[in-house]
C-alpha positions as CSV (number, residue, x, y, z in Angstrom):
1,X,-1.7,-7.7,-17.2
2,X,-3.7,-5.0,-18.4
3,X,-5.4,-2.2,-15.7
4,X,-6.6,1.7,-15.6
5,X,-5.8,4.4,-13.0
6,X,-8.6,6.8,-12.2
7,X,-7.6,9.8,-10.1
8,X,-10.5,11.8,-8.0
9,X,-9.4,15.3,-7.5
10,X,-12.3,17.4,-5.7
11,X,-11.9,21.1,-5.5
12,X,-13.4,21.5,-2.0
13,X,-10.9,20.5,1.1
14,X,-11.3,21.4,5.0
15,X,-8.2,21.5,5.5
16,X,-6.4,22.2,2.0
17,X,-9.1,24.1,-0.4
18,X,-8.0,23.4,-4.2
19,X,-6.2,20.9,-2.8
20,X,-5.5,19.0,-6.5
21,X,-3.8,22.5,-7.8
22,X,-1.6,23.5,-5.1
23,X,1.7,23.9,-7.5
24,X,4.8,22.1,-6.0
25,X,8.3,22.6,-8.2
26,X,6.0,25.3,-10.3
27,X,3.6,22.2,-11.4
28,X,-0.1,21.3,-9.5
29,X,-0.2,18.7,-6.9
30,X,-2.9,16.6,-9.4
31,X,-0.2,16.4,-12.0
32,X,2.4,15.5,-10.6
33,X,0.1,12.3,-9.5
34,X,-0.5,11.8,-13.4
35,X,3.0,11.8,-14.1
36,X,3.8,9.1,-11.3
37,X,0.9,6.9,-12.5
38,X,2.2,7.4,-16.1
39,X,5.2,5.4,-14.9
40,X,3.2,2.4,-13.5
41,X,2.2,-0.3,-16.3
42,X,-1.7,1.2,-16.8
43,X,-2.8,1.5,-20.1
44,X,-5.0,4.8,-19.3
45,X,-4.9,7.5,-16.8
46,X,-7.8,9.7,-16.0
47,X,-8.5,12.0,-13.2
48,X,-12.2,12.5,-11.8
49,X,-12.7,15.8,-10.9
50,X,-16.1,17.8,-9.8
51,X,-14.7,21.1,-10.6
52,X,-13.8,22.9,-14.4
53,X,-10.8,24.2,-13.1
54,X,-9.1,21.0,-12.0
55,X,-10.4,19.9,-15.5
56,X,-8.9,22.5,-17.6
57,X,-5.3,22.6,-15.9
58,X,-5.5,18.3,-16.7
59,X,-6.3,19.0,-20.3
60,X,-3.9,22.0,-20.5
61,X,-1.1,19.3,-19.7
62,X,-2.3,16.8,-22.0
63,X,-3.5,14.5,-19.9
64,X,-7.5,13.1,-19.9
65,X,-9.9,14.4,-17.1
66,X,-13.9,13.6,-16.9
67,X,-16.2,15.8,-14.9
68,X,-18.4,14.1,-12.2
69,X,-20.8,14.7,-9.7
70,X,-20.2,17.0,-7.2
71,X,-22.1,15.0,-4.6
72,X,-20.4,11.7,-4.2
73,X,-19.9,10.9,-1.2
74,X,-16.4,9.0,-1.2
75,X,-13.3,8.9,-4.0
76,X,-14.5,5.2,-4.5
77,X,-18.2,6.7,-5.3
78,X,-16.6,9.2,-7.9
79,X,-14.5,6.1,-9.2
80,X,-17.5,4.0,-9.7
81,X,-18.7,6.9,-11.7
82,X,-15.9,6.8,-14.4
83,X,-16.4,3.4,-14.3
84,X,-20.3,4.0,-15.6
85,X,-19.4,6.0,-17.7
86,X,-16.3,4.9,-19.9
87,X,-18.2,1.5,-20.4
88,X,-15.1,-0.7,-19.0
89,X,-15.9,-4.6,-18.8
90,X,-16.6,-5.9,-15.6
91,X,-13.4,-7.7,-15.5
92,X,-10.6,-4.8,-16.0
93,X,-8.7,-4.3,-13.2
94,X,-8.9,0.1,-12.0
95,X,-6.7,1.5,-9.2
96,X,-7.8,4.9,-7.5
97,X,-4.2,6.6,-6.9
98,X,-5.4,9.5,-4.6
99,X,-4.7,13.2,-6.5
100,X,-3.0,14.2,-3.3
101,X,0.0,11.7,-3.6
102,X,2.3,13.8,-5.9
103,X,4.9,11.1,-5.3
104,X,3.0,7.8,-5.3
105,X,5.2,5.0,-6.2
106,X,4.9,3.5,-9.4
107,X,5.8,-0.3,-8.1
108,X,3.2,-0.1,-5.3
109,X,0.4,1.0,-7.9
110,X,1.4,-1.9,-9.8
111,X,1.5,-4.6,-6.9
112,X,-2.2,-3.7,-6.0
113,X,-3.9,-4.3,-9.7
114,X,-1.2,-7.7,-9.7
115,X,-2.6,-8.9,-6.4
116,X,-5.9,-8.9,-8.2
117,X,-4.9,-10.2,-11.5
118,X,-3.7,-12.8,-9.4
119,X,-6.1,-13.5,-7.0
120,X,-9.9,-13.8,-8.8
121,X,-12.0,-14.7,-6.2
122,X,-10.8,-10.6,-4.3
123,X,-12.7,-7.6,-6.2
124,X,-10.3,-5.2,-3.9
125,X,-7.3,-4.8,-2.9
126,X,-5.0,-2.2,-1.1
127,X,-1.7,-1.7,0.5
128,X,0.1,-1.6,3.7
129,X,3.6,-1.1,5.3
130,X,5.1,-1.9,8.8
131,X,4.9,0.7,11.9
132,X,8.3,1.8,13.0
133,X,7.4,4.7,15.0
134,X,5.6,5.0,18.0
135,X,3.6,8.2,17.3
136,X,2.5,7.3,14.2
137,X,1.0,4.3,16.0
138,X,-0.9,6.0,18.4
139,X,-2.0,9.2,15.7
140,X,-5.8,9.1,14.7
141,X,-4.9,10.6,11.3
142,X,-2.9,7.4,10.4
143,X,-5.2,4.5,9.7
144,X,-4.1,0.8,11.1
145,X,-4.9,-2.6,9.6
146,X,-5.0,-5.7,11.0
147,X,-4.7,-8.5,8.4
148,X,-5.7,-12.6,7.9
149,X,-3.6,-15.1,7.8
150,X,-3.9,-14.8,3.4
151,X,-2.7,-11.0,3.8
152,X,-6.6,-9.9,3.5
153,X,-7.6,-7.3,5.8
154,X,-9.6,-8.1,9.4
155,X,-10.5,-4.3,10.3
156,X,-9.0,-0.7,9.9
157,X,-9.3,2.0,12.3
158,X,-7.9,5.1,13.1
159,X,-7.3,3.8,17.1
160,X,-4.0,1.5,17.5
161,X,-4.7,-1.7,16.5
162,X,-3.9,-4.3,17.3
163,X,-4.0,-3.3,21.0
164,X,-1.0,-4.6,22.8
165,X,-2.6,-5.6,26.2
166,X,0.2,-6.5,28.2
167,X,2.7,-3.8,27.3
168,X,1.9,-0.8,25.5
169,X,5.0,1.7,25.2
170,X,7.5,2.5,22.4
171,X,8.5,-1.1,22.3
172,X,6.0,-3.0,20.5
173,X,7.7,-0.9,17.5
174,X,9.0,-3.0,14.9
175,X,7.5,-6.0,15.4
176,X,5.7,-8.2,13.2
177,X,1.6,-7.3,13.0
178,X,1.6,-4.0,13.4
179,X,1.2,-2.1,10.0
180,X,0.0,1.7,8.7
181,X,-2.3,1.6,6.0
182,X,-1.3,3.1,2.2
183,X,-4.8,4.9,0.4
184,X,-4.3,3.5,-2.5
185,X,-7.2,1.0,-4.0
186,X,-7.4,-1.7,-6.4
187,X,-10.8,-2.3,-7.8
188,X,-12.5,-5.2,-10.4
189,X,-15.0,-2.9,-12.4
190,X,-18.2,-5.5,-11.9
191,X,-17.4,-4.8,-7.8
192,X,-17.5,-0.9,-8.9
193,X,-20.2,-0.9,-10.7
194,X,-22.5,-2.1,-7.6
195,X,-20.9,-0.6,-5.1
196,X,-23.3,2.4,-5.2
197,X,-25.7,-0.1,-3.8
198,X,-23.8,-0.8,-0.7
199,X,-25.3,1.4,1.4
200,X,-23.1,3.4,4.3
201,X,-22.6,1.9,8.1
202,X,-22.5,3.0,11.2
203,X,-18.8,1.6,11.5
204,X,-17.6,3.8,8.4
205,X,-19.7,6.8,9.9
206,X,-17.4,7.0,13.3
207,X,-14.1,6.0,12.0
208,X,-14.8,8.2,8.6
209,X,-13.3,4.7,6.6
210,X,-14.9,4.3,3.4
211,X,-13.8,0.6,3.4
212,X,-15.2,-0.2,6.2
213,X,-18.3,-0.3,4.5
214,X,-16.7,-2.7,2.1
215,X,-15.6,-5.0,4.5
216,X,-19.2,-4.8,6.8
217,X,-20.8,-5.7,3.2
218,X,-18.6,-9.4,3.1
219,X,-16.0,-8.3,0.8
220,X,-12.3,-9.6,1.2
221,X,-9.8,-6.9,1.0
222,X,-6.9,-8.2,-0.1
223,X,-3.8,-6.1,1.3
224,X,0.1,-6.2,0.0
225,X,2.6,-4.9,1.8
226,X,5.5,-2.2,0.8
227,X,8.6,-3.1,1.5
228,X,9.8,0.6,1.2
229,X,8.2,4.0,3.5
230,X,5.8,5.3,1.2
231,X,6.3,9.3,0.0
232,X,3.7,10.9,2.1
233,X,0.4,12.8,1.3
234,X,-0.8,16.0,1.2
235,X,-3.2,16.9,4.1
236,X,-2.4,20.1,6.0
237,X,0.0,22.9,5.0
238,X,2.6,21.4,6.6
239,X,2.5,18.6,4.4
240,X,2.5,20.5,1.1
241,X,5.8,22.3,3.0
242,X,7.2,19.0,2.9
243,X,6.7,17.4,0.0
244,X,8.0,21.4,-1.9
245,X,10.9,20.8,-0.1
246,X,11.2,17.0,-1.5
247,X,10.8,18.0,-4.9
248,X,13.2,20.9,-4.8
249,X,15.8,18.4,-3.5
């Protein structure tokens, strides 16, 4: 199996400006994401950025970066631009690894790519893991996903789904069917080349979840279940300090 990795990394962030360049154990966050990605089976890793400072840092560390449009609506749009610029074939599998995931598990990257390699009828895959904490379940910052019998997504939401009508308390956690979404995606290049033509939809705007645009358009999203609880990404200053402590230890 051959696949590519694209790491979207934008400078502007509502909670942590310049997030990709913030240092963890003396190394910029985006470089940690690149190093973890290189431990996977990918044959190429590219950082897609809208900022010259990020581009320069990636190149300085000896890795590949591509400048992209400043005004993309989502990380997927940025990934799609790189596919157009590189001229990769329609059947190429492309994994979108978030630049704020400095401890992303390389085996999880392989899993989402392998899902597409095995299922030629699916164009997009992502990942999830079982929720074991009630506070995670009710926290709107944590995206939940409901799966069908084929481990494909029925819906993603910031709300607690599935909603247990008869018993909504901490006892529900640990049962099968409660999953937290992990923000990693694999796509077929053919899908990405047409992604810009898929219009945003009200559901996406309400939940602020771009994957709902894909479901609304009628595409299947395959979901692999991670056995291990993933390390957290970095969205807030508190997340950053948590990751710094993990790496320093």
